N, C-alpha and C positions, 0 to 999 in steps of 0.2 A: 241330235238325240243322245249321242254318247256323252257329249259334254254335260248335258243336263243331268244325266244319270250319275256322272262323276261328282257333280256339284251336290246332288242330293245325298250321295254317299258320304261326302266330306261333311255336309251339314249334320247328318245322322251321327257320324263319328264324333264330331265336336260336341253334339248334344249328349252323347253317351259319356264322353270324358267329363263334361260339365256335371252330369248327373252323379257320376262316381265321386268326383271331387266334392260336390255338395253333400252327398250322403256321408262321406268320410268326415266332412266338417261338422255335420249334425251329430254324428256318433261321438266325435272328439269333444264337442261341446257338452253333450249329455254325460259322457264319462267324467269330464272336468267338474261338472255340477255335482255328480254323485260323489266324486272324490272330496269336494268341498263339504258336502253334507256329512260324509263319514268323518272327516277331520274335525268338524264342529262337534260331532257326537263324542269323539275321542277326547276333545277338550272340555267336555261337559257344558257346552254352551249352545247345543243344537236347539233350534226353534223353527217351526214351520213358517214363522213370519219372515225368516231370513230369505225365503225363496218365494217366488211368484208362482203359486200353485196352478194358476191358469196356463202357465208356460210349461209346466212339467208334463212329461209323458206319463203314461199309465204306470210304467215300471218305477219311475222316479217318485210318483205319488205314493205307491205302495211302500217303497223304500223309506220315504219320509215317515209314513205311519209306523213302520217297524222300528225306526230309530227313536221316535217319540215314545213308543211303548217300552223299548229297552231302557231308555233314559228314566222313564217313570219307575220301572222295576228296580233300577239301580238305586234311585232315591229312596224307594220303599225299603230295600234291603239295608241301606245305610241307616235308615231310621230304626228298623228292627234291631240292628246290631247295637245301636246306641241304647235302645231300651233294654236289651239283654245285659249290656255292660252295667247299666244303672241297677238292674235287678240283682245281678251278681254282687255288686258292691253293697246293696242293701241287705242281702242275705248274710254276707260275710260280717257286716257290721252288727246287724240285729241279733245274730246268734252268738257273737263273741262274748258279750257281757253275761247273758244267762248261763252259758256254759262255765264261764269263769266263776260265777257265783256258786253254782252247783259244786264245782270242784273245791272251792274254798270252804263251803259248809260241810262237805264230806270229810275234809281234812280236820276241821274243828271237831266233828263227831268222833273221828278216829283218835283224837287226843283225850276223849272222855273215857271214864271207866265204864266199859260196856262188857256185857257177857259174851260168851263165845259166839252165839248166834248173831248178836249185834255187830260184832267185828266182821263176821262173814258178810253180812249185808252191806256194811260200809265199804269193805274191799271190793265187793261186786259193783257197788255204785261207782267207785273210782275207775274200775276197769271199763265199765260201760260209758262213762263220761269221756275217757280218753279215746275210746273207740268212736264215739260220736264226733269228737273234735277232729279226729283223723279223717272220718268220712266226709265231713263238711269241707275240710281243707282240700281233699281230693276232688270232690265234686266241683268246687269253685275253680280248681286248677283245670279240670277237664273242660268245663264250660268256657273258660277263657281261651284255652287252646283251640277248641272247636269253632268258637265265634271269631277267632282271629284277633282277639283283644291282646293276647300275648304273642308277640312276634319274635321269631328266632333270627339270630344274625350270625350265620355261619361264616367262619374265616379260618385260615390255616392255623392249626393248633397242634401241639404235641400230645399224642394220645397217652403216652406213658405218664405224663404229668397228671392228667385228669384221672387216670386209673389209680395212681398212687394216692391221690387225695380221697378217692372213694374208698379204697381199701383201709385207710387210716381210721375210717369211721366204724370199722368192724374188727378192732384189735383182738377181741375175745374169740373170733372165729378162726378156724384152721384154714387159712387162705394162702395159697402159693401163687405168687405173681411172677410170671415169666414174660411179661410184656417188655418190649424193647423200643428204643427211640424210633418213632414213626409219626409222620405228620398226616393230617387229614383235614378236610373241610367240614367244620362243625361249629356249633355253638357250645363252647366249653361248659358253661353253667348247666344247660339243659341236658347235654350229653352225659355229664357227670351224674345228674339225677337218674338218667336212664340206666347207667351202670350200677348205681346204688340200688335201684329197684330190682335188678337181676341178682345182685349179690344178696340182698335181703331175702329174695325168693329162694336162692340156693341155700342160705343159712337155715331158713325156716323148714325146708322140706328134706334136707340131707339127713342121712342117718347120723346118730349121735357119734361125734368124733370124726365124721366123714370129712375128707379133704375137698376143698373147693379150689380148682385150678383155673387161673386166668392167663390166657395167651393172646397174642396178636398175630394175625395173618395178613399178608400183603398180596394183592392181586393187581391186574392191569389198571382197572378203573376204580376199584374199591379197596379198602382195608377193613378188616373185621376184628372186633373185640369179642373173644370167645370165653364164656364162663361155663365151666363144666362142674356139675354138682354130683353128689352121690345119692341122689334121691331115686325113688322108684321110677322107671322109665315111663314116659307119658305115651299112652297108646296113640297110634297114628290117627285114629278117628277123632281125637280130642286136640291134636296139635294146632289146628286152625282156630278152634273155639276158645283156647285159653287166652287169646289176645283180645277177646270181646269184653265189653263192659260187664262187670259183676259175675262173670262166669267162673265157677269153681268146680274142679274135678270131684268126682264122688269120693276119691281117695284122700281129698284134702280137707274135708269138712271138720276133721278133728283138730286141725291147725287153725290158729287165729289168722284172720285175713279178711279183706273186703272184696277181693277179685277186681281190683282197679289198677294195681301197679303195672301189670303187663300191658293193659290197655293204654295207660299214659305213656309207657315206653314206646309203644307202636306209634302213637300220635307224635311224639317227639321226633322219632326217626323219619316219619313221613314228611314232617314240616321242614326238614333240612335235606331232603332228597336222598335219604337212606332207607333202610328197611331192617326188620328183625325177623329171625327165623329160629326154629328149634329142631334139634336132631336127637332122637333117643338112641342110647347105646346100652349095652349090657351093664355097664358100670353106673350109668346115670343119664343125665340129659345135658346137652350142650346148647346154650343160648348164645346166638351170635348177633352182634350189632354191626351192620354193614354201613360204612361211611364213605362218601365219595372222596377221592383224592384231589380232585380239581374242581 
């Protein structure tokens, strides 16, 4: 009787071991299948035809449905991105010629013998045409950045070099550049544009004859390009709003501008792993571009 009991126990133990091994084999097989499905989705060649759905577990079937849905969404997003790219190109192309013609005709009018009122109207037409050109160029640039059509390529670059190039574009301004040799990970072309946007902003809003000071600071993970103006300090309640599209402070309406420069600057910094911030002081405002070092 004792021998029979031992035999039964051994058989039960063997069955238990077999069941454990079999369950582990089934789980391993299902995980392998899920891994193959996921890899196919990553490679953009996932299809439910690859798998025998009758053999799939309930989880695998739901996973397959999810991957098919994600793949469809990805294709739809790509199609929408291509449509946006085409639309932006059309807008840029279709508006270029009419604006050029308006500017040409206004210049021809300006050469004619006009009375005082006529010259005022022609000058106003020139100003508004240039403003519209700037607006369209800025909108096209924003759309391309947001849609990912324009891609930034950060690499190690000398910050002082791009700051110097930006400052040269504002020779008429009272700018003091105290930047020193320091490298950062950035796209030189677009970072230079971000710096120009901040310098342009400082020139526009600083007091007449006010100094604009440019410095560079180094930190453990980031380095910053700091542009200090002599403008009226920006209230803390508006400091986050000024980086949104088309936002203009109540104190800035008398100055010409579109409210796009700071928004583009923020987009440029975000695209390359950096960020922009502003700090108000008694003497003015300090706009800082933070760029990663590595």
